[in-house]
KOLKE-628276 format. One record per residue (C-alpha): residue number from 1; x, z, y. Coordinates in steps of 0.1 Angstrom, whole numbers, plus 5000, padded with zeros to 4 digits. Each point is the difference from the previous one (the first is absolute). Example, Ala and Ser with C-alpha at 12.3 -4.5 7.8 and 13.67 -1.06 7.14 Angstrom:
2
resi / east / up / north
1 / 5123 / 5078 / 4955;
2 / 5014 / 4993 / 5034;
This chain:
346
resi / east / up / north
1 / 1871 / 1638 / 3629;
2 / 4970 / 4985 / 5017;
3 / 5012 / 4996 / 5036;
4 / 4980 / 4990 / 5031;
5 / 5020 / 4984 / 5028;
6 / 4981 / 4999 / 5033;
7 / 5008 / 4983 / 5033;
8 / 4978 / 4988 / 5028;
9 / 5012 / 4964 / 4999;
10 / 4995 / 4969 / 4979;
11 / 5023 / 4989 / 4971;
12 / 5020 / 4980 / 4993;
13 / 5016 / 4991 / 5033;
14 / 5017 / 4967 / 5007;
15 / 5018 / 5004 / 5033;
16 / 5007 / 5033 / 5019;
17 / 4990 / 5032 / 4983;
18 / 5025 / 5025 / 4987;
19 / 4977 / 5027 / 4987;
20 / 4978 / 4974 / 4982;
21 / 5031 / 4987 / 4982;
22 / 5011 / 5035 / 4990;
23 / 4967 / 5010 / 4984;
24 / 4998 / 4966 / 4982;
25 / 5035 / 5004 / 4985;
26 / 4994 / 5037 / 4992;
27 / 4968 / 4992 / 4982;
28 / 5016 / 4972 / 4981;
29 / 5029 / 5021 / 4988;
30 / 4977 / 5029 / 4990;
31 / 4980 / 4975 / 4980;
32 / 5031 / 4988 / 4982;
33 / 5009 / 5036 / 4992;
34 / 4966 / 5003 / 4982;
35 / 4980 / 5018 / 5027;
36 / 4964 / 4988 / 5008;
37 / 4998 / 4991 / 5037;
38 / 4970 / 4995 / 5023;
39 / 5002 / 4990 / 5036;
40 / 4976 / 5013 / 5027;
41 / 5004 / 4975 / 5028;
42 / 4981 / 4978 / 5025;
43 / 4977 / 4972 / 4992;
44 / 5016 / 4967 / 4990;
45 / 5027 / 5016 / 4979;
46 / 5009 / 4988 / 4965;
47 / 5026 / 5009 / 4974;
48 / 5008 / 4986 / 4966;
49 / 5015 / 5031 / 4985;
50 / 4977 / 5028 / 5013;
51 / 4963 / 5006 / 5007;
52 / 4990 / 4997 / 5036;
53 / 4972 / 5021 / 5017;
54 / 4989 / 4991 / 5035;
55 / 5001 / 5029 / 5025;
56 / 4966 / 5009 / 5013;
57 / 5006 / 5013 / 5035;
58 / 4965 / 5016 / 5001;
59 / 5009 / 5023 / 4971;
60 / 5024 / 5029 / 4997;
61 / 5031 / 4992 / 4979;
62 / 4992 / 5028 / 4976;
63 / 4969 / 4980 / 4990;
64 / 5020 / 4968 / 4994;
65 / 5026 / 5014 / 4975;
66 / 4992 / 4990 / 4964;
67 / 4991 / 5031 / 4980;
68 / 5027 / 4994 / 4974;
69 / 5028 / 4999 / 5025;
70 / 5030 / 5023 / 4993;
71 / 5016 / 4997 / 5034;
72 / 4993 / 4983 / 5033;
73 / 5028 / 4987 / 5021;
74 / 4990 / 4993 / 5036;
75 / 5022 / 4979 / 5023;
76 / 4982 / 5011 / 5032;
77 / 4991 / 5034 / 5013;
78 / 4965 / 5013 / 4993;
79 / 4983 / 5033 / 5010;
80 / 4979 / 5006 / 4970;
81 / 4999 / 5022 / 4969;
82 / 5003 / 4979 / 4968;
83 / 4988 / 5008 / 4965;
84 / 5032 / 4990 / 4983;
85 / 5037 / 5008 / 5004;
86 / 5014 / 4978 / 5027;
87 / 5031 / 4990 / 5020;
88 / 5004 / 4984 / 5034;
89 / 5029 / 4978 / 5011;
90 / 5005 / 4998 / 5038;
91 / 5015 / 4966 / 5009;
92 / 5002 / 5003 / 5038;
93 / 5011 / 5023 / 5028;
94 / 4977 / 5027 / 5014;
95 / 4996 / 5005 / 5037;
96 / 4977 / 5030 / 5002;
97 / 5000 / 5036 / 4986;
98 / 4987 / 5003 / 4965;
99 / 5003 / 5019 / 4967;
100 / 5004 / 4979 / 4969;
101 / 4987 / 5009 / 4965;
102 / 5025 / 5016 / 4976;
103 / 5000 / 4969 / 4978;
104 / 5013 / 4976 / 5027;
105 / 5028 / 4975 / 4995;
106 / 5021 / 4981 / 5025;
107 / 5021 / 4969 / 4996;
108 / 5035 / 5012 / 5009;
109 / 5019 / 5033 / 5004;
110 / 5001 / 4995 / 5038;
111 / 4963 / 4992 / 5001;
112 / 4991 / 5031 / 4981;
113 / 5023 / 5023 / 5020;
114 / 4986 / 4988 / 5033;
115 / 4965 / 5009 / 4988;
116 / 5010 / 5035 / 4988;
117 / 5000 / 4990 / 4963;
118 / 5024 / 4996 / 4971;
119 / 4985 / 4976 / 4975;
120 / 5006 / 4963 / 5002;
121 / 5001 / 4969 / 4978;
122 / 5019 / 4969 / 5011;
123 / 4979 / 4968 / 5000;
124 / 5010 / 4974 / 4974;
125 / 4995 / 4963 / 4997;
126 / 4992 / 4977 / 4971;
127 / 5030 / 4977 / 4999;
128 / 4981 / 4974 / 4980;
129 / 4980 / 4992 / 5031;
130 / 5032 / 4989 / 5018;
131 / 5017 / 4978 / 4974;
132 / 5038 / 5000 / 4993;
133 / 5022 / 5003 / 5031;
134 / 5027 / 4974 / 5004;
135 / 5028 / 5023 / 5013;
136 / 5026 / 4972 / 4999;
137 / 4981 / 4975 / 5021;
138 / 5009 / 4990 / 5036;
139 / 4985 / 5024 / 5026;
140 / 4991 / 4984 / 5033;
141 / 4984 / 5026 / 5023;
142 / 4986 / 5036 / 5003;
143 / 4964 / 5012 / 4998;
144 / 4977 / 5026 / 5015;
145 / 4971 / 5011 / 4977;
146 / 4971 / 5021 / 5013;
147 / 4969 / 5000 / 5021;
148 / 5015 / 4988 / 5033;
149 / 4968 / 5011 / 5019;
150 / 5011 / 5036 / 4995;
151 / 5024 / 5008 / 5028;
152 / 5017 / 5027 / 4978;
153 / 5011 / 4972 / 4976;
154 / 5020 / 4986 / 5030;
155 / 5001 / 4963 / 4994;
156 / 5013 / 4997 / 5036;
157 / 5031 / 5021 / 4990;
158 / 5005 / 4979 / 4969;
159 / 5000 / 4968 / 5020;
160 / 5024 / 5015 / 5026;
161 / 5024 / 5011 / 4973;
162 / 4999 / 4965 / 4984;
163 / 5005 / 4983 / 5034;
164 / 5030 / 5022 / 5009;
165 / 5015 / 4995 / 4965;
166 / 4995 / 4962 / 5004;
167 / 4980 / 4997 / 4968;
168 / 4967 / 4984 / 4991;
169 / 4970 / 5022 / 4992;
170 / 4969 / 4993 / 4980;
171 / 4971 / 5024 / 5009;
172 / 4975 / 5007 / 4972;
173 / 4969 / 5018 / 5014;
174 / 4997 / 4987 / 5035;
175 / 4995 / 4970 / 5023;
176 / 5019 / 4986 / 5030;
177 / 4972 / 5010 / 5023;
178 / 4985 / 5034 / 4994;
179 / 4973 / 5017 / 5021;
180 / 4998 / 5032 / 4980;
181 / 5011 / 5031 / 5019;
182 / 5011 / 4979 / 5030;
183 / 5010 / 4964 / 5003;
184 / 5032 / 4989 / 4982;
185 / 5013 / 4965 / 5001;
186 / 5033 / 4991 / 4982;
187 / 5017 / 4969 / 5013;
188 / 5033 / 5002 / 4981;
189 / 5005 / 4969 / 4979;
190 / 5020 / 5021 / 4975;
191 / 4969 / 5018 / 4989;
192 / 4973 / 4985 / 4977;
193 / 4967 / 5017 / 4994;
194 / 4980 / 4998 / 4968;
195 / 4969 / 5022 / 5007;
196 / 4986 / 5023 / 4973;
197 / 5017 / 4985 / 4970;
198 / 5000 / 5012 / 4964;
199 / 5006 / 4988 / 4964;
200 / 5023 / 4970 / 4994;
201 / 5003 / 4992 / 5037;
202 / 5014 / 5034 / 5009;
203 / 5022 / 5000 / 4968;
204 / 5016 / 4966 / 5009;
205 / 5010 / 5013 / 5035;
206 / 5016 / 5031 / 4986;
207 / 5017 / 4980 / 4973;
208 / 5021 / 4982 / 5027;
209 / 5005 / 5030 / 5024;
210 / 5033 / 5017 / 5007;
211 / 4983 / 5033 / 5008;
212 / 4971 / 5019 / 5015;
213 / 5001 / 5010 / 5037;
214 / 4977 / 5030 / 5002;
215 / 5005 / 5021 / 5032;
216 / 4969 / 5021 / 4998;
217 / 4991 / 5024 / 5028;
218 / 4982 / 5026 / 4980;
219 / 5005 / 5021 / 4969;
220 / 4993 / 4975 / 4973;
221 / 4982 / 5018 / 4972;
222 / 5014 / 4976 / 4973;
223 / 5004 / 4963 / 5010;
224 / 4991 / 4976 / 4972;
225 / 5018 / 4973 / 5019;
226 / 5033 / 5018 / 4993;
227 / 4995 / 4999 / 4962;
228 / 4988 / 4964 / 4999;
229 / 5030 / 4989 / 5020;
230 / 5025 / 5019 / 4979;
231 / 4985 / 4984 / 4969;
232 / 5008 / 4966 / 5013;
233 / 5036 / 5010 / 5007;
234 / 4995 / 5007 / 5038;
235 / 5018 / 5029 / 5015;
236 / 4980 / 5020 / 5026;
237 / 5010 / 5004 / 5037;
238 / 4977 / 5025 / 5017;
239 / 4996 / 5033 / 5019;
240 / 5006 / 5034 / 4984;
241 / 4965 / 5012 / 5002;
242 / 4976 / 5014 / 4974;
243 / 5007 / 4990 / 4964;
244 / 5026 / 4973 / 5008;
245 / 5031 / 5021 / 4993;
246 / 4988 / 5013 / 4967;
247 / 4986 / 4967 / 4988;
248 / 5034 / 4984 / 5006;
249 / 5019 / 5029 / 4984;
250 / 5019 / 5002 / 5033;
251 / 5028 / 5023 / 5010;
252 / 5005 / 5011 / 5037;
253 / 5024 / 4976 / 5016;
254 / 5023 / 5015 / 5027;
255 / 5016 / 4977 / 5024;
256 / 5035 / 5013 / 5009;
257 / 4995 / 4993 / 5037;
258 / 4966 / 5016 / 5003;
259 / 4995 / 5034 / 5014;
260 / 4981 / 5018 / 4972;
261 / 4971 / 5021 / 5012;
262 / 4987 / 5012 / 4967;
263 / 4973 / 4973 / 4998;
264 / 5004 / 4975 / 4972;
265 / 4990 / 4966 / 5015;
266 / 5019 / 4976 / 4978;
267 / 5002 / 4995 / 4963;
268 / 5016 / 4976 / 4976;
269 / 4997 / 4993 / 4963;
270 / 5008 / 4972 / 4976;
271 / 4966 / 4984 / 5007;
272 / 4996 / 5003 / 5038;
273 / 5009 / 5015 / 5033;
274 / 4978 / 5021 / 5024;
275 / 5007 / 5009 / 5036;
276 / 4982 / 5011 / 5031;
277 / 5022 / 4978 / 5021;
278 / 4992 / 4963 / 5003;
279 / 5036 / 4990 / 5005;
280 / 5009 / 5015 / 4966;
281 / 4972 / 4982 / 4983;
282 / 5011 / 4967 / 5016;
283 / 5035 / 5005 / 4986;
284 / 4987 / 5010 / 4966;
285 / 4978 / 4968 / 4998;
286 / 5031 / 4979 / 5009;
287 / 5017 / 5016 / 4970;
288 / 4971 / 4996 / 4975;
289 / 5020 / 4978 / 4976;
290 / 5020 / 5031 / 4990;
291 / 4971 / 5013 / 4980;
292 / 4996 / 4992 / 4963;
293 / 4966 / 4984 / 4995;
294 / 5000 / 5007 / 4963;
295 / 5006 / 5037 / 5007;
296 / 4970 / 5000 / 5025;
297 / 4977 / 4986 / 4973;
298 / 5013 / 5024 / 4973;
299 / 4995 / 5029 / 5024;
300 / 4963 / 4990 / 5005;
301 / 4994 / 4996 / 4963;
302 / 5017 / 5033 / 4991;
303 / 4981 / 5021 / 5025;
304 / 4967 / 4984 / 5011;
305 / 4982 / 4985 / 4970;
306 / 4962 / 5003 / 4995;
307 / 5007 / 5015 / 4966;
308 / 5021 / 5028 / 5015;
309 / 4972 / 5007 / 5026;
310 / 4974 / 5002 / 4973;
311 / 5020 / 5023 / 4978;
312 / 5006 / 5023 / 5031;
313 / 4963 / 5001 / 5006;
314 / 4991 / 5007 / 4964;
315 / 5022 / 5031 / 5001;
316 / 4980 / 5012 / 5030;
317 / 4967 / 4991 / 4983;
318 / 5010 / 5021 / 4970;
319 / 5010 / 5030 / 5022;
320 / 4966 / 4999 / 5017;
321 / 4981 / 4996 / 4967;
322 / 5019 / 5031 / 4988;
323 / 4984 / 5020 / 5028;
324 / 5030 / 5001 / 5023;
325 / 5002 / 4990 / 5037;
326 / 5026 / 4977 / 5014;
327 / 5006 / 5023 / 5029;
328 / 4999 / 5038 / 4999;
329 / 4984 / 5000 / 5034;
330 / 4980 / 4973 / 5018;
331 / 5024 / 4980 / 5022;
332 / 4994 / 5004 / 5037;
333 / 5007 / 4973 / 5026;
334 / 5002 / 5011 / 5036;
335 / 5001 / 4979 / 5032;
336 / 5033 / 5016 / 5009;
337 / 5016 / 4980 / 4971;
338 / 4989 / 4967 / 5015;
339 / 5029 / 4979 / 5014;
340 / 4998 / 4979 / 5031;
341 / 4979 / 4969 / 4996;
342 / 5029 / 4976 / 5001;
343 / 5034 / 5011 / 4987;
344 / 5031 / 4988 / 5018;
345 / 5022 / 4970 / 4994;
346 / 5028 / 5000 / 5025;
């Protein structure tokens, strides 16, 4: 197939940028599988394994698609009729009413369900970009990985959990003084900040970490940080929101002394622990050594490879090229389905 992958960013990315990494790995794997890949991306992009076309913001996208394209895969939403079969992957959460096209894809089951849809493809990573994890090496601290400027990522909560557990925390994706969305100054000497870090620098920190502390306050659509951490043998300690339970293969965890109200707010699995209660996360972090690092890595490799992602998308491409739609009816998202802005962590 001749496949066009479109995104309104620049590639490659060297620091923060989950979607950019996903489309890079997807195109790379599709090329390995024998497909011809072209990127439609912003100025300054380059790629050794695919042709790159610069987006012209003054022209409609329909006029920028090469005429021999079999299928176009957009990674951002557009409101335009295209001359070729196409698919759209939604990577973020919506906050206003909308109707999606029938050929829309989300990045987890929870993500799809919350948007009135059914079809999803888990993101996958190229393990070659990370090197070989040393699962038997000495682990010295925990880490937080994400854009700390986003309050929903809850770096404050991660720092608090680490402090209460008496462990050191390395923050990748933020700084000690942050003016975004309100002033935040972290004075704890147990916390070290690394800014927006990628590549070998980020990999080296994960290589020596005991686990990811990830107490997000929103419904995480996917969470690339989870997969990256697991690959380095790091169990995940977070909140039970969005995709986290399914990504960890978690089962509901019932505390014998908890009055059960029908709401599942704690999960456990062989690769992590999730809870809406900070005290339980603190205790789980203290017991992090009980997790098998090799099993965490194996779990990531088994379930979240770039090759598996590419194969899943090819199956959807073929369905569309056969004249079928991914959804029988256009998925509808309504404001009533929007959760509160910040989910609780008690």
